[in-house]
C-alpha positions, 0 to 999 in steps of 0.5 A: 834380424826378425820383426814381431808382427802384431796380428791383432787387427781391430774390427768392429763387432758384428751387428748381425750373426747367422741363425737358422731360418723357419722353413719347411720341406717344399715337396708337400707345399708343391703338392699343395700348390699344384692343387690349388692352382688346378682347383682354381682353374677348374672352379673358374672354368665351371663358373664361367660355363655356368655363369656362376659369378661366386665360383669364378671369384673363388676360382680366382682366389684359389688360383692366386693362393696357389701361386702364392704358395708356389712363391715360397718354394726355394731350391737350395743346392749343396755347398750354398746357402740362402739368406732371408730377408722380410721386409728389410729385416734379417730372417734367417739362413737356410743351409739344408739343401733340397726343396724348401718352403719359406715365407713367400714375401721374403727376399732370398739371396744366395751365398756360396759356402763352398771353399774358395781360394784367392791368389793375389797379384805380384806386389812390389814392396820393400822388406824389413831391411828396406830391400825391394822385393816381389811377393805374391800369396794364395789364401783358401777361405770359406764363408762361415757365418752368411749373415755377417757375409751379406750384411757387414760388408758391401761385397765379402769376395772383394773385401777378402781380396783387399784384406788379403793383399794388405796382410800380404804387404804387412807381412813383407814389410815386417820380415827380411828376405833373408838373414845375413847375420850369425844371430839368425831370426825369421826371414821370408825365405827361410821361415816358410812355416812360421811366415805362412802361419803368421799370414794366415792369422793376420788374414783371418783376423782382417776378414772375421768381420765379413763371416770369413774363415780363413783355412790356409795361406801360402806365399807362391812367389818371393824374389828380389826386385829386378833392379837389385836381384844381380847384386842380391845374387852375388851377395848370396854367392859370396856368403856360399863361398865364405861358408864353404871355405869355413867348412874346408878349413874346419875339416882341414884343421881336423885332418892335420891334427889327426895326422900329427896325432897318428905320427906321434902315436906310432913314432913314424918320425920325430918332428920338432916344432919347425917341422910341425909347422912346415907340415901344417902349412904344406897340408893346409895348402893342399886341403884348402887350395882350390887347385890340385897341388903340384908335388915338388921333390925337395933333395936338400935338407929343410934347414938349408 
């Protein structure tokens, strides 16, 4: 039994996408800010000492200009980005690490672009056959579009966590834990690569609106729920015994057929149909029995 899972999750189109912000190298601007602040302090001191009001005013203005320039200095760490807003509007994203300079009145929000992972809690759900199972997964993800992560959802980290859990539950409901029929098909236990591929695709579709790229996902915990674990274990053991018996019987039939062919080919003994049947019966008992056979010496004739 298998299920076809539709991973096409309808999400609204993003209203804003990432673009580069207008920024400058911060070190020259830092030097300019220090010069302005120092010049403002010097002019203020000279104006006060000489009682020159104009120099005092100019010194204050130059000092304030230096503070304004220094307010635009923005350090950007590797693996992090700065999302800029000017008067409520998105003004771009800075991804270049180092000291940068931007519009001093802009609001700068730091967003990590490093690779992260999220592991879901163990969830108890029903598989496609209706059996209660426990399942958990881990997803490796990274912010790809900082603008969408900042403006399209309230909290992109929480959004990824909730959507991942939803996708894991959906996948668990869409496939059986194990396949018990000869037709085969996909199952959570046996089709690991196919299931994780489908899980990654579904999570990626769900979190795309938040500007998140899913790198990989894996199922970390998969088991029957405790209330049916013993019953399912017996079922698996019975299936294993049946499969083993089937293989033993197939091998025994081949050995009996080979023995009869060799006896006939080498003319060791001529067997009629009844003796062949007896020989086949004895060999099948010896080869298929789960205990060692006890030899019995027959002193009489087979027909007596």
